[in-house]
C-alpha positions as CSV (number, residue, x, y, z in Angstrom):
1,M,9.5,-18.6,9.6
2,P,8.6,-15.1,8.3
3,S,5.0,-14.6,7.1
4,H,4.4,-14.7,3.4
5,D,1.1,-12.9,3.7
6,Q,2.4,-9.3,3.4
7,T,0.4,-7.1,1.1
8,P,1.2,-3.7,-0.4
9,Q,0.8,-0.8,2.0
10,D,-1.9,1.6,0.9
11,Y,-0.9,4.6,2.9
12,E,-0.7,6.8,-0.2
13,S,-4.5,7.2,0.0
14,I,-4.2,9.1,3.2
15,L,-1.4,11.2,1.9
16,L,-3.2,12.0,-1.3
17,N,-6.2,13.1,0.6
18,G,-3.9,15.4,2.5
19,A,-2.4,16.5,-0.7
20,L,-5.9,17.4,-2.1
21,L,-6.3,19.7,0.9
22,L,-2.9,21.2,0.1
23,G,-3.8,21.6,-3.6
24,L,-7.1,23.3,-2.7
25,G,-5.1,25.0,0.1
26,F,-6.7,28.2,1.2
27,M,-9.3,28.2,-1.5
28,F,-10.8,30.8,0.7
29,V,-14.5,31.2,0.7
30,I,-15.5,32.5,4.1
31,S,-16.7,29.7,6.3
32,G,-18.5,29.4,9.6
33,C,-22.0,30.1,10.9
34,M,-24.2,32.9,9.7
35,S,-27.8,33.7,8.9
36,V,-29.5,35.8,6.4
37,D,-32.2,38.5,6.2
38,S,-34.5,36.2,4.4
39,Q,-35.1,32.5,4.9
40,A,-34.0,31.7,1.3
41,T,-30.5,30.4,0.7
42,T,-28.6,30.6,-2.5
43,S,-25.3,29.7,-4.0
44,K,-25.6,32.6,-6.5
45,P,-25.9,36.3,-5.6
46,D,-29.2,38.0,-6.7
47,A,-29.1,41.4,-8.4
48,P,-30.3,43.1,-5.1
49,L,-28.3,42.5,-1.9
50,N,-30.0,39.3,-0.9
51,P,-29.2,37.5,1.3
52,I,-27.1,39.6,3.7
53,C,-24.8,37.7,6.2
54,H,-25.8,37.8,9.9
55,V,-24.8,35.6,12.8
56,E,-27.1,32.7,13.9
57,E,-28.0,30.4,11.1
58,T,-26.1,29.0,8.1
59,T,-26.5,29.7,4.4
60,E,-24.9,28.6,1.2
61,G,-23.9,32.2,0.2
62,C,-24.5,35.7,1.3
63,W,-23.3,39.3,0.9
64,M,-20.7,40.3,3.6
65,P,-20.6,43.9,4.7
66,L,-17.2,45.7,4.8
67,E,-16.3,47.5,8.0
68,G,-16.0,51.2,7.8
69,T,-18.6,51.5,5.0
70,T,-22.3,52.3,5.2
71,N,-23.4,50.0,2.5
72,C,-20.6,48.1,0.7
73,H,-20.4,44.3,0.4
74,I,-18.4,41.4,-1.0
75,W,-20.0,38.1,-2.1
76,N,-19.2,35.2,0.1
77,E,-19.6,31.7,-1.4
78,S,-20.4,30.1,2.0
79,S,-20.9,31.3,5.5
80,P,-18.5,33.4,7.6
81,R,-17.5,32.4,11.1
82,T,-19.6,33.9,13.8
83,D,-17.2,36.7,14.7
84,E,-15.7,37.2,11.2
85,T,-15.3,40.7,9.8
86,A,-14.1,42.1,6.5
87,S,-12.3,45.3,5.7
88,F,-10.9,46.9,2.5
89,E,-8.0,49.1,1.6
90,G,-7.5,50.4,-1.9
91,D,-9.2,52.4,-4.7
92,S,-12.8,51.5,-5.0
93,D,-16.4,52.5,-5.7
94,C,-19.5,50.9,-4.2
95,L,-22.0,50.6,-6.9
96,G,-25.3,49.2,-5.9
97,G,-23.8,48.3,-2.5
98,K,-21.2,46.0,-4.1
99,L,-17.4,46.6,-4.0
100,T,-15.7,47.5,-7.3
101,G,-12.0,48.4,-7.2
102,S,-8.5,47.1,-6.7
103,G,-7.0,46.6,-3.2
104,T,-6.8,44.3,-0.3
105,V,-9.7,42.6,1.6
106,T,-8.7,41.5,5.1
107,L,-10.8,38.9,6.8
108,S,-10.5,38.7,10.6
109,W,-11.8,36.2,13.1
110,S,-10.9,34.6,16.5
111,Q,-9.9,31.0,17.1
112,R,-9.1,29.7,20.6
113,G,-8.5,33.2,21.8
114,E,-6.1,34.0,18.9
115,K,-6.8,36.7,16.4
116,L,-6.4,35.4,12.8
117,T,-6.5,37.1,9.4
118,H,-6.5,36.2,5.8
119,T,-5.8,38.8,3.1
120,K,-6.8,38.8,-0.6
121,T,-5.2,41.4,-2.9
122,G,-6.6,41.9,-6.3
123,K,-9.5,43.4,-8.2
124,Y,-13.2,43.2,-7.3
125,V,-16.0,43.7,-9.7
126,D,-19.6,44.0,-8.4
127,G,-18.4,42.5,-5.1
128,M,-16.7,39.5,-6.6
129,A,-13.0,38.6,-7.0
130,N,-12.0,38.7,-10.6
131,G,-8.5,38.4,-12.2
132,Q,-5.1,37.8,-10.6
133,F,-4.9,37.6,-6.8
134,K,-2.3,37.2,-4.1
135,E,-3.4,35.8,-0.7
136,V,-1.8,35.3,2.7
137,G,-3.3,32.9,5.1
138,P,-3.6,33.1,8.9
139,Y,-0.4,31.1,9.4
140,G,1.8,32.6,6.7
141,G,0.7,30.4,3.7
142,K,1.0,32.3,0.4
143,E,-1.1,31.6,-2.7
144,E,-1.3,33.3,-6.1
145,G,-3.7,32.7,-9.0
146,S,-6.8,34.0,-10.8
147,Y,-10.5,34.2,-10.0
148,A,-13.5,34.4,-12.2
149,N,-16.7,35.6,-10.5
150,N,-15.3,34.8,-7.1
151,R,-14.3,31.3,-7.9
152,R,-10.7,30.1,-8.6
153,H,-10.3,29.7,-12.3
154,G,-6.9,29.2,-14.0
155,S,-3.4,28.5,-12.6
156,W,-2.7,28.6,-8.9
157,I,0.4,28.2,-6.8
158,S,0.2,27.5,-3.0
159,D,3.1,27.5,-0.6
160,I,1.9,26.6,2.9
161,P,4.4,26.3,5.9
162,G,4.4,22.8,7.4
163,I,2.3,21.4,4.6
164,G,4.1,22.1,1.3
165,R,3.8,23.5,-2.1
166,S,1.2,22.8,-4.8
167,E,0.8,24.0,-8.4
168,G,-2.1,23.4,-10.7
169,A,-5.3,24.7,-12.3
170,F,-8.8,25.3,-11.2
171,E,-11.9,25.5,-13.3
172,N,-15.0,27.2,-11.8
173,G,-13.6,26.7,-8.3
174,M,-12.6,23.0,-8.6
175,A,-9.2,21.5,-9.2
176,H,-9.1,20.5,-12.8
177,G,-6.0,19.4,-14.8
178,T,-2.5,18.3,-13.8
179,W,-1.3,19.1,-10.3
180,V,2.2,18.8,-8.8
181,M,2.3,18.6,-5.0
182,T,5.5,18.6,-2.9
183,M,4.7,17.9,0.7
184,A,6.8,19.2,3.7
185,N,7.3,15.5,4.8
186,G,9.1,14.8,1.5
187,S,6.3,13.2,-0.4
188,R,5.7,14.2,-4.1
189,M,2.5,13.6,-6.0
190,E,1.8,14.4,-9.6
191,G,-1.4,13.7,-11.6
192,P,-4.6,15.1,-13.0
193,F,-7.8,16.1,-11.2
194,V,-11.2,16.3,-13.0
195,Q,-13.6,18.6,-11.0
196,N,-11.8,18.0,-7.7
197,V,-11.5,14.2,-8.2
198,R,-8.3,12.3,-9.1
199,H,-8.8,10.9,-12.5
200,G,-5.9,9.6,-14.8
201,H,-2.3,8.5,-14.3
202,W,-0.7,9.5,-10.9
203,K,2.9,9.2,-9.6
204,I,3.5,9.3,-5.9
205,S,6.8,9.1,-4.1
206,H,7.7,9.3,-0.4
207,R,10.8,10.2,1.6
208,D,11.4,6.6,2.6
209,G,11.9,5.7,-1.0
210,S,8.6,4.1,-1.6
211,R,6.6,5.0,-4.7
212,H,3.2,4.3,-6.3
213,E,2.2,4.7,-9.9
214,G,-1.0,3.9,-11.6
215,N,-4.4,5.1,-12.7
216,Y,-7.3,6.7,-10.9
217,K,-10.9,6.6,-12.2
218,N,-13.4,9.0,-10.5
219,G,-11.2,9.2,-7.4
220,L,-10.6,5.5,-7.0
221,R,-7.5,3.4,-8.0
222,D,-8.5,1.5,-11.1
223,G,-6.2,-0.4,-13.5
224,N,-2.6,-1.5,-13.3
225,W,-0.5,-0.2,-10.4
226,V,3.1,-0.6,-9.4
227,V,3.8,-0.2,-5.7
228,V,7.4,-0.2,-4.4
229,L,7.8,-0.1,-0.7
230,G,10.5,1.6,1.2
231,D,12.4,-1.7,1.7
232,G,12.4,-2.3,-2.0
233,T,9.5,-4.8,-2.1
234,R,7.8,-4.5,-5.5
235,N,4.1,-5.2,-6.0
236,E,2.4,-5.1,-9.3
237,G,-1.2,-5.8,-10.2
238,M,-4.8,-4.6,-10.8
239,Y,-7.0,-2.3,-8.8
240,V,-10.8,-2.2,-9.3
241,S,-12.7,0.5,-7.5
242,D,-9.8,1.1,-5.1
243,F,-9.5,-2.6,-4.2
244,R,-6.8,-5.1,-5.3
245,N,-8.5,-7.5,-7.7
246,G,-7.1,-10.1,-10.0
247,E,-3.5,-11.3,-10.3
248,W,-0.6,-9.7,-8.3
249,F,3.1,-10.3,-8.4
250,I,5.3,-9.5,-5.4
251,E,9.1,-9.5,-5.4
252,K,11.1,-8.9,-2.2
253,P,14.7,-7.6,-2.1
254,N,16.0,-11.0,-0.9
255,G,14.6,-12.7,-4.0
256,T,11.4,-14.1,-2.6
257,T,8.5,-13.9,-5.0
258,E,4.8,-14.4,-4.5
259,K,2.1,-14.7,-7.2
260,G,-1.6,-15.1,-6.9
261,N,-5.0,-13.4,-6.9
262,F,-6.8,-10.8,-4.8
263,K,-10.5,-10.4,-4.5
264,D,-11.9,-7.1,-3.0
265,G,-8.5,-6.3,-1.5
266,K,-7.8,-9.7,0.1
267,R,-5.8,-12.7,-1.1
268,H,-8.3,-15.2,-2.6
269,G,-7.5,-18.2,-4.7
270,N,-4.3,-20.1,-5.4
271,W,-0.9,-18.6,-4.5
272,V,2.6,-19.7,-5.3
273,I,5.3,-18.5,-3.0
274,L,9.0,-19.0,-3.8
275,P,11.3,-18.1,-0.9
276,A,14.9,-17.1,-1.6
277,D,16.1,-20.4,-0.2
278,G,14.6,-22.3,-3.1
279,S,11.7,-23.9,-1.3
280,R,8.1,-23.6,-2.7
281,L,4.8,-23.0,-1.0
282,E,1.5,-23.4,-2.9
283,G,-2.1,-23.4,-1.8
284,P,-5.3,-21.4,-1.6
285,Y,-6.4,-18.3,0.3
286,V,-10.0,-17.4,1.1
287,N,-10.8,-13.9,2.2
288,G,-7.2,-13.2,3.0
289,E,-6.5,-16.3,5.0
290,K,-4.9,-19.7,4.1
291,H,-7.8,-22.1,3.7
292,G,-7.5,-25.5,2.0
293,E,-4.7,-27.8,1.3
294,W,-1.1,-26.4,1.2
295,L,2.1,-28.0,0.1
296,T,5.6,-26.9,1.0
297,T,8.6,-28.5,-0.6
298,F,12.1,-27.8,0.6
299,T,15.3,-27.4,-1.4
300,E,17.1,-30.1,0.5
301,G,14.2,-32.5,0.0
302,G,11.1,-33.3,2.0
303,S,7.8,-31.6,2.2
304,N,4.8,-30.6,4.4
305,K,1.3,-31.2,3.2
306,G,-2.0,-30.6,4.9
307,P,-5.1,-28.3,5.3
308,F,-5.5,-24.8,6.7
309,V,-8.8,-23.6,8.1
310,N,-9.2,-19.9,8.4
311,G,-5.4,-19.4,8.6
312,R,-4.6,-22.2,11.0
313,R,-3.3,-25.7,10.4
314,Q,-6.2,-28.1,11.1
315,G,-6.7,-31.7,10.1
316,E,-4.2,-34.4,8.9
317,W,-0.7,-33.3,7.9
318,V,2.0,-35.4,6.2
319,I,5.6,-34.4,6.8
320,T,8.2,-36.0,4.6
321,F,11.9,-35.7,5.7
322,P,14.8,-35.4,3.2
323,G,15.9,-38.9,3.9
324,G,12.5,-40.3,3.1
325,G,11.1,-40.7,6.7
């Protein structure tokens, strides 16, 4: 007899995490390992050029020198890779040692013996990206959107080969507002972020026909969700802090239905299972396993009645046959 213990598949969480990376795409603040002239670290540039990026230690932010210049820098929100360099082509001035002008910054570094580059084309003011930019990543990914003081702010579109396309808004460097993400694997996800965290009503669909729809609260599923699996099995019930809690209803394509409660993501409490053949199963679960007395009645008559202990039949059972034996 097939198992009646199947629960909704939760693989949308993994895909959504991947989608968040897609949505934030090449939100390129230079990353790697660097040190600074002073021991102090900062996430905001001081008026003087402090700190300056150097290889050895890490820092939250530093001024990165441009190759081919004697004293011209761009602000870097994090730390460049150990061999990373930056160059600039375009019309510019260098006031107070900080790049001001329009053109293309090319960031270059090595990875596993391969030379990689990332280009950012737009306007720099006092060493910071401001206004509309176009970017090309090391593997051909293209992005377009606006910066404010070197942080993504406003609408962005990302199209990354092998990953997919995303479109949405940033606020002060964080995803904020409704995003639509179409993955290369055929998945589609639509819903709001609040400061990089999923919050609000989301719709997720996958190439196999499965779909998920419900609410997130501070990055966790919370509230009513409908989950339809690729085989057509429909699940509906409540999530609390990313765990199924409370009553759930499951309906399979062959007509079998299941109804009962979850606690912290596991079946817990009384369940009623009605297979398509007209029989009926009823009994309790404890922490996801049948535990306690179960009764099965069959369409043609007869029944099975007895206890389960931790998912296994244990103890005295009574089997009644259709003829009364």
